[in-house]
Every structure is written in structure tokens, then in C-alpha cells.
C-alpha positions in Angstrom: 35.5 13.6 20.0 37.5 12.9 23.2 38.7 15.7 25.5 42.1 14.2 25.4 44.0 11.0 24.4 42.1 8.0 25.8 43.7 5.8 28.5 41.8 2.6 29.2 42.1 0.0 31.9 43.5 -2.4 29.3 46.2 0.3 28.5 47.1 0.3 32.2 47.3 -3.5 32.5 49.5 -3.7 29.4 51.8 -1.0 30.6 52.2 -2.6 34.1 52.9 -6.0 32.5 55.6 -4.4 30.4 57.6 -3.0 33.3 60.6 -5.0 34.3 62.5 -3.4 37.2 64.0 -4.6 40.5 62.7 -1.4 42.1 59.1 -2.1 41.2 56.4 -4.4 42.7 52.7 -4.7 41.7 49.9 -5.9 44.0 46.1 -5.8 44.0 44.9 -3.3 46.6 41.4 -4.6 46.4 38.6 -5.5 43.9 35.9 -3.2 42.8 32.2 -3.8 43.3 32.1 -5.7 40.0 35.3 -7.6 40.6 37.9 -5.5 38.7 41.4 -5.3 40.3 42.6 -2.0 41.7 46.4 -2.1 41.6 48.9 -0.5 44.0 52.5 -0.2 42.9 55.6 0.1 45.2 58.7 1.8 44.0 61.9 2.1 46.1 65.5 1.1 46.2 66.7 -2.2 47.6 67.6 -2.5 51.2 65.8 -1.5 54.4 62.5 0.3 53.9 61.8 1.1 57.6 64.2 4.1 57.6 62.6 5.7 54.6 59.8 8.3 54.3 56.6 7.6 52.4 55.1 9.2 49.3 51.6 8.4 47.9 50.5 9.2 44.4 46.9 8.4 43.1 45.0 9.0 39.8 41.7 8.5 37.9 39.2 8.8 40.8 37.3 10.6 38.0 37.4 8.2 35.0 36.9 10.8 32.3 40.1 12.6 33.2 42.4 10.5 31.1 45.2 13.1 31.3 45.8 12.0 34.9 46.8 8.6 33.8 49.3 10.0 31.3 50.8 12.2 34.0 51.1 9.5 36.6 52.6 7.2 33.9 55.2 9.9 33.3 56.0 9.9 37.0 56.3 6.1 37.2 58.7 6.1 34.1 60.9 8.8 35.7 61.0 7.0 39.1 62.1 3.8 37.4 64.7 5.6 35.3 68.5 5.8 35.9 68.4 9.6 36.3 70.3 10.9 39.3 67.2 12.5 40.8 65.3 9.2 40.4 68.0 7.2 42.2 68.0 9.7 45.0 64.2 9.6 45.4 64.2 5.8 45.5 66.9 5.8 48.2 65.0 8.4 50.2 61.4 7.4 49.8 59.1 4.4 49.4 56.5 5.3 46.8 53.0 3.8 46.9 51.2 4.5 43.6 47.5 3.8 42.8 47.3 4.6 39.1 43.6 4.0 38.6 41.2 4.4 41.5 38.0 3.9 39.5 38.6 1.1 37.0 34.8 0.4 36.8 34.1 3.9 35.7 36.9 3.8 33.2 35.7 0.5 31.7 32.1 1.6 31.4 32.8 5.1 30.1 31.7 7.2 33.0 33.0 10.7 33.2 33.1 11.5 36.9 31.3 8.8 39.0 31.8 5.2 39.9 29.3 2.5 39.0 27.6 3.2 42.3 26.8 6.7 41.1 29.3 8.2 43.5 32.0 10.8 43.0 34.8 8.9 44.7 36.7 12.1 45.5 33.9 13.0 47.9 34.0 9.7 49.9 37.3 9.9 51.8 35.8 11.0 55.1 33.7 7.9 55.5 34.2 5.5 52.6 32.0 2.4 52.4 33.8 -1.0 52.1 30.9 -2.2 50.0 30.2 0.7 47.7 33.6 2.6 47.6 36.1 -0.3 48.1 39.0 1.4 46.3 38.8 4.5 48.5 38.2 2.4 51.7 41.2 0.2 51.1 43.4 3.1 49.9 42.7 5.0 53.1 43.4 1.9 55.2 46.6 1.2 53.2 47.8 4.8 53.8 47.1 4.5 57.5 49.2 1.3 57.8 51.9 2.6 55.5 52.2 5.8 57.6 53.0 3.7 60.7 56.1 2.2 59.0 57.1 4.9 56.5 55.9 8.3 57.7 54.1 9.8 54.7 55.4 13.3 54.0 53.8 13.9 50.5 50.6 12.9 48.8 49.4 14.0 45.4 46.2 13.2 43.6 46.2 13.6 39.8 43.3 15.1 37.9 42.3 16.8 34.7 40.6 20.1 34.2 38.0 20.7 31.5 37.8 24.5 31.6 41.0 26.2 32.7 44.3 26.2 30.9 47.8 25.4 32.2 48.8 22.9 35.0 48.2 24.0 38.6 47.6 22.7 42.1 45.1 22.8 44.9 46.7 22.9 48.3 45.8 23.3 51.9 46.7 26.2 54.2 46.6 27.5 57.7 46.6 31.0 59.0 49.9 30.8 60.9 52.1 29.5 58.1 50.3 29.9 54.7 53.6 30.2 52.8 54.7 26.6 53.7 52.0 25.0 51.5 53.0 27.2 48.5 56.6 26.1 48.3 56.1 22.9 46.3 53.9 24.5 43.7 56.4 27.3 43.4 59.2 24.8 42.7 57.0 23.1 40.1 56.5 26.4 38.3 60.3 26.7 38.1 60.7 23.3 36.5 57.8 23.3 34.0 56.8 26.3 31.9 53.2 25.0 31.6 52.7 25.0 35.4 51.0 28.2 36.6 51.8 29.1 40.2 49.4 32.0 40.1 46.5 29.7 39.1 47.2 27.4 42.1 44.7 27.7 45.0 45.2 27.1 48.7 41.9 27.1 50.5 40.2 24.5 52.7 36.4 24.9 52.3 33.7 22.9 54.0 32.5 21.6 50.7 35.9 20.1 50.1 36.1 18.4 53.5 35.7 14.9 52.1 38.2 15.1 49.3 41.5 13.2 49.3 43.4 16.5 49.6 41.7 17.6 52.8 41.1 14.2 54.5 44.7 13.0 54.0 46.0 16.3 55.5 43.5 16.7 58.4 42.8 13.2 59.4 46.0 11.4 58.5 48.2 14.4 59.3 50.2 14.2 56.1 52.0 17.5 55.9 52.1 18.1 52.1 49.0 17.1 50.3 48.0 18.4 46.8 45.7 17.9 43.9 47.4 18.5 40.6 45.2 19.6 37.7 46.2 19.5 34.1 44.1 21.2 31.4 42.5 19.1 28.7 43.6 21.8 26.3 46.9 23.6 26.6 48.8 26.4 28.4 48.9 30.1 28.3 52.6 30.0 27.4 51.7 29.3 23.8 50.9 25.5 23.8 47.5 25.3 22.2 47.0 21.6 22.9 48.9 19.4 25.3 50.2 16.1 23.9 50.7 12.8 25.6 54.4 13.6 25.9 53.6 16.9 27.5 51.5 15.2 30.2 54.2 12.6 30.9 56.8 15.4 31.2 54.5 17.0 33.8 54.6 13.8 35.8 58.3 13.7 35.6 58.5 17.3 36.6 56.5 16.6 39.8 59.1 14.0 40.8 62.0 16.4 40.1 60.2 19.0 42.2 59.8 16.5 45.0 63.6 15.9 44.8 64.2 19.6 45.3 61.5 20.0 47.8 63.1 17.4 50.0 66.4 19.2 49.8 64.9 22.4 51.2 62.4 20.5 53.5 64.6 20.6 56.6 65.5 24.2 55.9 61.8 25.1 55.7 61.0 23.4 59.0 64.0 25.0 60.7 62.7 28.4 59.5 60.1 28.8 62.3 59.1 32.2 61.0 58.2 30.6 57.6 59.2 33.9 56.0 59.6 34.7 52.4 63.3 34.3 52.5 62.6 30.6 52.2 61.2 31.1 48.7 64.4 32.9 47.7 66.4 30.0 49.1 64.4 27.6 47.0 65.2 29.6 43.9 68.9 29.7 44.7 68.9 25.9 45.3 67.2 25.3 41.9 69.9 27.4 40.2 72.7 25.6 41.9 71.4 22.1 41.3 70.9 22.7 37.6 74.3 24.3 37.2 72.9 27.7 36.4 74.4 30.9 37.5 73.0 31.9 40.8 71.3 35.3 40.5 70.5 36.6 43.9 68.7 39.6 42.5 66.4 37.3 40.6 65.8 35.3 43.7 64.8 38.4 45.7 62.5 39.5 42.9 60.7 36.2 42.9 60.3 36.3 46.6 58.9 39.8 46.4 56.4 38.8 43.7 55.4 35.8 45.8 54.8 38.0 48.8 52.7 40.5 46.8 50.3 37.7 45.6 50.1 35.4 48.7 47.1 37.1 50.2 45.3 37.1 46.9 45.9 33.3 46.5 44.6 32.7 50.0 41.3 34.5 49.4 40.5 33.0 46.0 39.4 29.5 45.1 38.0 28.0 42.0 34.9 25.9 42.2 35.6 24.2 38.9 37.4 20.9 38.2 38.1 18.0 40.5 37.8 20.0 43.7 34.4 21.4 42.8 31.5 21.3 45.1 29.9 17.8 45.8 26.9 16.5 43.9 23.6 17.9 45.1 22.0 14.5 45.0 24.2 13.0 47.8 22.1 11.7 50.8 22.9 12.5 54.4 25.8 10.2 55.4 23.9 8.7 58.3 21.0 7.8 56.2 23.3 6.3 53.6 25.0 4.1 56.2 21.8 3.1 57.8 20.2 2.0 54.5 23.4 0.1 53.5 23.6 -1.8 56.7 19.9 -2.8 56.6 20.4 -4.0 53.0 23.4 -6.1 53.8 21.8 -7.6 56.9 18.7 -8.6 55.0 20.7 -10.1 52.2 22.9 -12.2 54.6 19.8 -13.2 56.5 18.1 -14.5 53.4 21.1 -16.5 52.4 21.7 -18.0 55.8 18.0 -18.9 56.4 18.1 -21.0 53.2 21.2 -22.8 54.2 23.0 -21.6 51.1 26.6 -20.8 50.6 27.6 -17.9 52.8 30.9 -17.0 51.2 31.0 -14.9 48.1 34.3 -16.5 47.3 32.5 -19.8 46.7 29.8 -18.4 44.4 30.1 -19.0 40.7 31.3 -15.9 38.7 27.8 -15.4 37.1 26.1 -15.2 40.4 28.8 -12.9 41.9 28.3 -10.6 38.9 24.6 -10.5 39.4 25.0 -10.0 43.2 27.4 -7.1 42.5 25.1 -5.5 39.9 22.4 -5.4 42.6 24.7 -3.6 44.9 25.5 -1.1 42.1 21.8 -0.4 41.6 21.5 0.1 45.3 24.3 2.7 45.0 22.4 4.6 42.4 19.4 4.6 44.7 21.3 5.8 47.7 22.8 8.7 45.9 19.6 9.9 44.2 16.7 9.4 46.5 15.6 12.2 48.7 12.9 10.6 51.0 13.7 7.7 53.3 10.4 5.9 52.6 11.2 5.7 48.9 14.7 4.4 49.7 13.3 1.6 51.9 10.7 0.7 49.3 13.3 0.3 46.6 15.8 -1.4 48.8 13.1 -4.0 49.5 12.7 -4.5 45.8 16.4 -5.3 45.4 16.3 -7.6 48.4 13.7 -9.6 46.4 16.2 -9.7 43.6 18.8 -11.2 46.0 16.1 -13.7 47.1 15.9 -14.9 43.5 19.6 -15.1 43.3 19.8 -17.4 46.4 17.9 -20.1 44.4 20.8 -20.1 41.9 23.3 -20.2 44.7 21.6 -23.2 46.3 21.6 -25.0 43.0 25.4 -24.9 42.8 
């Protein structure tokens, strides 16, 4: 029995082919190690893009977390709708969305890893172009995108197999810890299934190579979050989330971003970053949704927030998508050294035989075999402990490539 409603790579392709909108474009970000396309979507209004800020949304780095796909599909549907908030978001931002970062893992039924045996949400610090192409090209795309449209918000969608509710992992700093809690606070006001108290804001060494930390520290994106949705339900009485519930969560994130942007300048102007900002957020929510502004309620929420802020700072869950990295990861230097040696020997064998040197000219069958060899190398590099064993087995796969070059030469 599945944890949640399945969402396959075929489902994604059919969904994207169905979309017809002048605000929407689809491109191939890159191809995976076995040749599957990884799509990147752009959503924005017509007109000049250079004056807009950037927003990046990603999902399915962990292929078993199907709920992430339903959430991000809900976000896409909302952004392409005619709702007032959606129109404003399209006018203000350029959205870059990568709905499936690990299509190989999805197709082959993996739960957490890619076909190279890697947890892709642990490869953002130093992604390999060969073994983690989707992460490598995503990071490169965000860097280039950031030069033209300064990226102010990044969110990575995940599912959680143990906790209930929907919550976020965010970053923090000692001087202004409140700043990073504002967006999750707004989310909690818009969706009853979102738990602000379950959200965590800690930057641990073990999380240093996740999307959340790398995009914040290395690329200097101010607001970076991981959103986690339970495979089950919420503590508000929902025993089991439905597909519609997940899609509503995605839409709620977009609505929260609309409100977050409205108070963004106000937050930045508040150099003290005090708790009055939270009260202002609450009042803004009431006004925007035509509710009666209740200042006493706003003050009460600000007070509650203040009472729990230190508690949030000190606690952090080690479960879910931000959990500790796999114990079988090799030292990064050894990984890179082995990978380079492998590629050099393969290219040397191909060149020495006078064979075709471009993979683009290889027949599909040979390309598939070539890629499968690299996948096997990925399993080796993530599971071997001693260098000698690694070199021995790499030599074995070089022999495999030596056999393949015969097929290449026969083309």
C-alpha cells in the first residue's frame, strides 16, 4: 500500500502537456544520467522581466514523496489562475519551477535516492555534472537567474513519513531570528493544516549541503524554506490528507507569498526586527481578506510568538527530508578524484581507438549502456569505504566501457 496518492513521471508530462497559458513556458533544464528530461517551468506576466524579482520552487528530490508533486501542482494551478493574488504575483515575480528533480528515481520506484545511489538533497554544495546533473544544472540556473531577476524566495517541497500537519524548515541567525519565521507564520494564518509550532529554524552542520542551506548561504537568497507535508493528516482533525488538500497547500503557499511581499519592505525597514512586525502581519491579513481588524488578537499572536521563539530556535527534528545525510557517503574529495579518473580513462579508451568521441552521435542502445555503467559507478562511490576497493571496481567498469567501444566503432 502506498503512503500517499502516486504521482508518476508520466503524470507530470501529461499535466504539463495539458497546460495552455500565455504566462507559461516549459523547457528542458537538463537530462538525467539515463537520458530522462528534467523540466523547468517559467511563469510570469507578459512584458519586461528584468524589473521583476525571482522566485524558485522545486520538488521531488526524494522520489517517494509523492505529496510534494501534488503540492507543487496546486501552486502551478494557482499561479496560472485568474485570481487577483495570482495576477499580482505574475506581475511582481518571475517564477522558475522544477517540478521533478529526480525523474529517474520516480520512474524506477526509488524512495529517497537517485539511480546513482545518492540523496540529491545532500549534493547542493558540490554537485557532480555527471552523477547529479539535475542538481548541478539547477544550481547553475539559479545563479544565472539571480543575476537578472534577484531571487528573493526559494522553496523546496517534500513529504514527511512520521509527523502530522504541514510545516517548514527555515534558516536563522542570532541577530534577527524573527525574520525567518514571518513567512511560516503567514502560512499558519492561511491554512489550518499548517503548524507554525512544528516548524524548525536551525542551521546544523549535517544540513550544510541541503538546498535550504546552500541556496541561503552560498547564493544569498534571503528567504529559503523546505516545506514538509505529512503523508497522513493533521492534528486539526483531518485523519488523511487528500490530493485536493495537498493542492490547496500549494495554493496557500502562493497566497502567503503574496502577503509576504506586501509586508516585505516593512520588515526590512524595521531594523530592530521586533515582534511588532508579527502583529503588523496579522493586521495586514485581516485587512486583505476583508475581515474585521482585531488589534487585541494581533497583540495576542505577537505575544504567543515571542513566548515560543527561543523554543523554536533550540529544537530541530532530525526526521524527514532535512534528516542527517546517509552514513555511506564517501569523503567528497575521494568521490571527485575517483570520478575524474573514471571519466579520463573512459575518454582515453574511446580516443585511442579512433571511435566516436561525442555521446550525441552514439546510438541510443550504446548511450543507455554507457549511462548504466555510470550509474553502477555511482553505487560504488557511495558505498565503498576503502580507496583500494574503489579503484579495483572502477577498473572493472572501465573494462565494461572498453567492450562498449567495440559497439561504438561498429556504428
